[in-house]
C-alpha positions in Angstrom: 64.5 12.6 -29.4 66.1 9.1 -30.9 69.3 9.2 -28.5 70.4 10.5 -25.5 72.8 12.8 -26.6 72.9 15.4 -23.9 74.7 15.9 -20.4 78.7 15.9 -19.7 79.6 12.7 -22.1 77.6 14.4 -25.1 80.9 16.1 -26.9 83.2 12.2 -26.5 79.7 11.0 -28.3 79.6 13.4 -30.9 83.6 12.6 -31.1 83.1 9.2 -31.3 80.7 9.4 -34.2 83.0 11.4 -36.1 86.2 8.9 -35.4 83.7 6.1 -37.1 82.4 8.2 -39.9 85.9 9.3 -41.0 87.8 5.8 -40.2 85.0 3.7 -42.2 85.0 5.9 -45.3 89.4 6.1 -44.9 89.5 2.1 -44.8 86.6 2.1 -48.0 89.4 4.0 -49.3 92.0 1.8 -49.3 89.6 -1.4 -49.4 88.5 -0.4 -52.7 91.5 1.5 -54.9 93.9 -1.2 -55.1 93.4 -4.8 -55.3 96.3 -4.9 -52.5 94.2 -2.9 -50.2 91.2 -4.8 -51.0 92.9 -8.2 -50.6 94.6 -7.1 -46.9 91.3 -5.8 -45.6 88.7 -8.1 -47.0 90.6 -11.6 -47.3 93.7 -11.6 -45.4 92.6 -9.5 -41.8 89.5 -11.9 -41.9 91.6 -15.1 -42.2 93.6 -13.5 -39.2 90.3 -12.8 -37.2 89.0 -16.1 -37.6 92.2 -18.0 -35.7 91.5 -15.4 -33.2 87.8 -15.8 -32.8 87.9 -20.1 -33.1 91.3 -19.9 -30.0 89.1 -17.4 -27.9 85.7 -19.6 -28.1 87.9 -22.3 -27.5 90.0 -21.2 -25.1 86.5 -19.4 -23.1 85.2 -23.1 -23.1 88.0 -24.8 -21.9 88.2 -23.0 -18.8 91.3 -20.8 -19.9 92.4 -17.5 -17.7 92.8 -15.6 -20.7 89.6 -15.9 -22.5 87.0 -15.7 -19.7 87.8 -12.4 -20.0 87.9 -12.2 -23.6 85.7 -9.0 -25.1 84.5 -10.6 -27.8 83.3 -14.2 -26.5 81.5 -11.8 -23.7 80.1 -9.2 -25.6 80.0 -9.9 -29.8 79.6 -14.3 -29.9 76.2 -14.3 -30.7 75.1 -15.9 -34.1 74.1 -12.7 -35.6 77.3 -11.0 -35.1 79.4 -13.9 -36.9 76.4 -14.1 -39.6 77.0 -10.7 -40.6 80.6 -10.4 -40.6 80.9 -13.2 -42.6 78.1 -12.7 -44.9 79.5 -9.2 -45.7 82.8 -10.3 -46.5 81.8 -12.7 -48.4 80.0 -10.4 -51.0 83.2 -7.8 -50.8 85.4 -10.2 -51.7 82.2 -11.2 -54.5 82.5 -7.7 -55.4 86.1 -7.5 -55.9 85.9 -10.8 -58.5 83.3 -8.8 -60.5 85.1 -5.5 -61.2 88.4 -6.9 -61.3 87.1 -9.9 -63.7 88.8 -12.5 -61.4 87.3 -16.5 -62.4 83.4 -16.4 -62.0 83.8 -12.6 -61.9 83.6 -12.6 -65.3 80.4 -14.8 -66.2 77.4 -12.9 -67.5 75.8 -15.4 -64.7 77.6 -14.0 -61.9 76.3 -10.7 -61.9 73.2 -11.1 -59.6 75.8 -12.0 -56.7 75.1 -8.3 -55.0 71.7 -8.9 -55.0 71.7 -12.3 -53.7 74.3 -11.5 -51.5 72.4 -8.4 -49.9 68.8 -10.4 -50.2 70.9 -12.8 -47.7 71.9 -9.9 -45.4 68.2 -8.2 -45.4 67.0 -12.1 -44.7 69.3 -12.4 -41.9 68.1 -9.0 -40.0 64.6 -9.8 -40.9 65.0 -13.5 -39.2 66.8 -11.1 -35.9 63.4 -8.5 -35.9 61.2 -11.9 -35.8 63.2 -13.3 -32.8 63.0 -10.2 -30.9 59.4 -9.3 -32.4 58.5 -13.2 -30.5 60.2 -12.9 -27.5 58.7 -9.2 -26.7 55.1 -10.8 -27.2 56.2 -14.1 -25.0 57.0 -11.2 -22.4 54.6 -8.6 -22.2 52.0 -9.4 -25.0 51.4 -7.7 -27.9 52.1 -4.0 -26.6 56.1 -6.1 -26.5 57.8 -6.4 -23.5 61.9 -6.7 -22.1 63.7 -9.5 -23.3 67.5 -10.9 -22.1 70.0 -11.4 -25.9 72.1 -13.9 -25.7 74.8 -10.5 -26.7 73.8 -9.7 -23.0 71.7 -6.6 -24.2 68.2 -6.0 -23.1 65.9 -5.3 -26.0 62.4 -4.4 -26.0 60.3 -6.4 -28.3 57.0 -6.0 -30.0 54.4 -4.8 -33.5 56.9 -2.6 -34.7 59.8 -5.7 -35.1 56.7 -7.0 -37.2 56.4 -4.3 -39.0 60.3 -3.4 -39.8 60.5 -7.2 -40.9 58.0 -6.6 -43.5 59.9 -3.7 -44.7 62.8 -5.8 -44.9 61.4 -8.1 -47.5 59.7 -5.1 -49.7 63.3 -3.6 -49.7 64.4 -6.9 -51.5 61.8 -6.2 -54.1 63.3 -2.8 -55.2 66.4 -3.7 -55.9 66.3 -3.9 -59.8 68.6 -4.1 -62.4 70.0 -7.3 -61.2 71.9 -8.1 -64.4 73.0 -3.9 -64.6 76.5 -4.7 -62.8 79.7 -3.2 -64.2 83.3 -2.5 -63.7 84.5 1.2 -63.3 86.2 2.8 -65.7 89.4 2.5 -63.5 88.8 -0.8 -62.0 88.3 0.8 -58.9 84.5 0.1 -58.3 81.5 -2.4 -58.5 78.8 -0.4 -60.1 75.2 -1.0 -60.1 73.7 2.1 -61.8 70.0 0.9 -61.1 70.5 1.3 -57.2 69.6 4.7 -57.3 68.8 7.1 -54.0 65.3 5.8 -53.8 67.0 2.4 -53.0 69.1 4.2 -51.0 67.0 5.8 -48.9 64.4 3.1 -48.5 66.9 0.9 -47.2 68.6 3.5 -45.2 65.7 3.7 -43.2 64.6 0.3 -42.9 68.3 -0.8 -41.3 68.4 2.2 -39.3 65.3 1.0 -37.4 66.3 -2.5 -37.7 69.7 -1.9 -35.8 67.4 1.0 -33.7 65.5 -1.9 -32.1 67.9 -5.0 -32.3 71.5 -3.1 -31.7 70.6 -0.4 -29.6 73.5 -0.2 -27.7 75.6 0.2 -31.0 73.0 2.3 -33.4 74.5 5.3 -32.6 77.4 4.0 -34.6 76.3 0.8 -36.8 73.1 2.5 -37.6 73.6 6.4 -38.2 77.6 6.4 -38.6 77.7 3.1 -40.7 74.9 4.1 -43.1 76.0 7.7 -44.0 79.2 6.9 -44.8 78.8 4.6 -47.8 75.8 7.8 -48.3 78.2 10.3 -48.1 80.5 8.6 -50.6 77.9 7.4 -52.9 76.5 11.2 -53.0 79.8 13.0 -53.5 82.5 10.7 -55.1 81.2 7.3 -56.3 78.2 7.7 -58.0 76.9 3.6 -58.6 79.2 2.4 -56.1 77.2 2.5 -53.1 76.4 -1.0 -52.9 80.2 -1.8 -52.8 80.8 0.8 -50.0 78.3 -0.6 -48.0 79.4 -4.2 -48.2 82.9 -2.5 -47.5 82.2 -0.5 -44.4 79.8 -2.9 -42.9 82.5 -5.8 -43.3 85.2 -3.4 -41.3 82.7 -1.8 -39.1 82.0 -5.7 -38.0 85.6 -6.5 -38.1 86.2 -3.5 -35.4 83.1 -4.7 -33.5 83.7 -7.4 -33.1 87.5 -7.3 -31.7 86.9 -4.1 -29.9 82.8 -3.9 -28.6 83.9 -1.7 -25.4 84.4 1.2 -27.6 80.8 1.3 -28.4 79.6 0.4 -24.7 81.5 2.0 -22.0 82.6 5.8 -21.5 83.3 8.1 -22.9 81.7 6.5 -26.4 78.8 4.8 -25.0 75.2 6.7 -26.5 72.0 4.7 -26.0 69.0 5.3 -27.5 65.5 6.9 -25.9 64.1 3.4 -25.7 66.3 3.6 -22.1 64.2 6.0 -20.1 66.4 7.3 -17.3 69.5 5.7 -18.0 71.6 9.0 -18.4 70.5 10.6 -15.4 70.7 7.9 -13.6 75.2 7.1 -14.6 74.0 4.1 -16.5 75.8 3.1 -20.2 75.3 0.3 -22.3 77.8 -1.9 -20.5 75.9 -0.9 -16.9 72.7 -2.7 -18.6 74.4 -5.8 -19.1 75.0 -6.2 -15.0 70.7 -6.3 -14.7 69.5 -10.1 -15.1 65.7 -9.2 -14.8 63.2 -6.5 -15.4 62.7 -6.1 -11.9 66.2 -5.4 -11.5 66.6 -2.8 -14.8 63.4 -0.7 -13.2 65.0 -0.6 -10.2 68.0 1.5 -11.3 65.3 3.6 -12.8 65.1 2.9 -16.6 61.7 2.3 -18.1 61.0 1.7 -21.8 59.9 4.8 -24.0 59.5 2.6 -27.4 57.8 5.5 -29.2 60.6 6.3 -31.6 61.0 2.5 -32.3 57.2 2.5 -33.6 57.6 5.9 -35.3 60.5 4.7 -37.3 59.5 1.1 -38.4 56.4 3.0 -40.0 58.7 5.6 -41.8 61.1 2.3 -43.0 57.3 0.5 -44.3 56.6 4.0 -45.9 59.6 4.7 -47.6 60.0 0.7 -49.6 56.6 1.2 -50.3 56.9 3.7 -51.9 59.9 3.1 -53.3 58.3 -0.1 -54.7 55.5 2.2 -56.1 58.0 4.2 -58.3 59.2 0.9 -59.2 56.5 -0.6 -60.2 55.5 2.8 -62.1 58.3 3.0 -64.3 58.5 -0.8 -65.4 54.8 -0.4 -66.4 55.3 2.9 -69.0 58.7 1.2 -69.4 57.4 -2.2 -70.6 60.1 -3.7 -68.7 60.6 -6.4 -65.8 62.6 -4.4 -63.2 64.7 -7.2 -62.0 65.9 -8.1 -65.5 66.2 -4.5 -66.8 67.5 -1.3 -65.8 64.7 1.0 -65.5 66.1 4.2 -64.0 67.7 5.1 -67.2 67.4 8.4 -68.1 67.5 9.3 -64.2 70.4 11.8 -63.0 71.8 9.2 -60.6 71.8 6.6 -62.9 73.5 8.7 -65.9 76.4 9.8 -63.8 77.2 6.1 -62.4 76.9 5.2 -66.2 79.4 7.8 -67.4 81.8 6.0 -64.7 81.4 2.8 -66.7 
């Protein structure tokens, strides 16, 4: 079992999932359908939040009373969260430039921008995986071990992080047709038709494992609801727009989680993975775990490590990306095309449905 969804809080945990999933889809629709919506969600709000982040951090360092209990500073002040938020939002702005033809967005040389920004986001996650692996090896040798992150979260690093980091690097090479970027007829979407279900599945499995290993107290939301929202939209009404939807929902979630981190780490919505064996039985939520400062305290509270699921999903992530690359190279060879310069999924159902919206 991946998550500890049982006990008195299970219905509230499921409700929290539905709220996040539906909220992300709604905010994505607001941000993608009009220029005003896009500017408000991905430019105006991030500027306001930047002022807030700086004020909260400086206030905390200067000893200001109001900042000492600030949620963002206490629970989301690590480098990764800010890097992910701004990398995702910069991607969203760049995607708007392409679909609306703003400035360099209408230049042919700017078309690989979606590939570049996605690759950067993947590499940020790969770096985080390697960090967790190194800390895990230092704590417990090759079998892995507990380590306390800068966000006050107990992580269990090990070989699964290395395997998933390799899957992440491979996932970068699963993006094909870098120049095959278009604007939809209604100008509401940036389309990448060559990004078909082969890549989407490989990415989703890899990214889920990334969050499962490195953001375990958040992954019920950022590793499941957040990944399903753009995949759901791509499957039912926004074919070819997955990468835009992914960037939009990621930026939206990062902004929300940065300001309201307690939503996902306190009752009634806190949902822990199976890694923290014994947590639910002892009434421990994600925020309770921030109080344990040593492994001994963690053990004394009745929590033991169960990284089995981390290892299994890491292998699945690697396999999914190897299979995706195999399909890509097989089609590229058959078509005698460079899979990165040219679109190689032309003629497939996903590709043609996306191109019909061009």
